[in-house]
N, C-alpha and C positions, 0 to 999 in steps of 0.2 A: 112360656117365656116370662110371665109375670113373676113367678117364683125366683127366677134367675135375676130379674130386675130388682126384686126386693133384697136379695143377697148383695147385689152390687151397691145399691143405695145404703145399705147397712154399713158396708165397708167405707164408703165415701163419707158418711156421717162421722166416722171415727178419725178422719184425717185432721190433725190439730190445726188450729189457727197458726199461720206463719209457716206451714209446711205444705209440701205437695207430694203426690204419688203418681206413678205412671199408669197408663191404661193396663199394661200387662200385669203390673203389681196388683192393681185392684182386681183384675180377673183371677189371678192366682189366689188372693185372699178371699175371694167370693166362692172359690171352690173349683174353678176350671181355668188353667193357664192359657187355654186356647180361646178365651172369651174376650180378648182385647177389643176386637171390633164390636162385640156385643156391648161392652162397657161404653164405647163411644156412642152407640145408638141409644142406650139407656139414658146416658147423660143428655143427649140431644132432646129427648122427650121428658126430661126431668119434671115430674108433677109438682115439685115443691122446691124451687130454687133458693128460697130463704132458709129451708131446713136441710137441704141436701147440697152442700157446697161444691158443685160440679166444677167450678173454676179452679179448684185445687188439684185437678187431674190434668197432667201434661204428658207429652211424649217421653220415652225413656231417656232421651238426651236433653229434656228440659224445654222443648219447644211448646209454645202455647198454640191454641187452635187458631188458624188463619181467619176464620169467620165464626168467632165465638157466638154460640146460639142466643145468648142473652145480652146483646148489646153491641155486637160488632167486633172487629178485629182487636181493638185496643182495650176493650172492656175487661177481658180476662187479666191482662197485665196490670191494669189499674186496680182491680180488686185484690190481686196478689200483693202489689206494692203497698196498698193500704194496710195489709196485715204484716208488713215488714219483710216480705220475701225479696231477696236480692236477685238481681239479674247480672249476667256476664256481659261484657262489651258487645258480644254478637247477638244479644237479645234473648238468650236462653236463660232459664232459671238456673241459679247456682245450685245444682243438685247435691253437691258435696255439703253444702251448708243447710239446705232446706228440704232435702229428700227425706220423706218419712219412712221409717223402718217398718212400721205396721206389724210388729211381732205379736 
C-alpha cells in the first residue's frame, strides 16, 4: 500500500496553487482509476500536510470534505480561498475555473 500512497502523494504535490483535483482524477493519475477511496484514505493519513496539499483534493462535483482531517469542516475551504479558489453559491468549488487538468 505504501507504494500506492507514494504515487498518490506525488500527484497531489503537482496540483498547482489555486487549483483543485478530484479524488478520482488523482487516482487515475496515480495509476489506478479505481483508487478514489484509497486516495481519500491516503490523504487522511497524510504524513506531511505542509508538503502534500491534500486540501486541494475535492469530490468530482467540487464538494469539500465535511470533516476535513486537518482542522475541521471549514478549514479546507479557508485554505482554498486563501489560494484564490472560488466557490459557487451552493458552497462547491467552481470546478470550471479551478479544476486542474493534470495532464
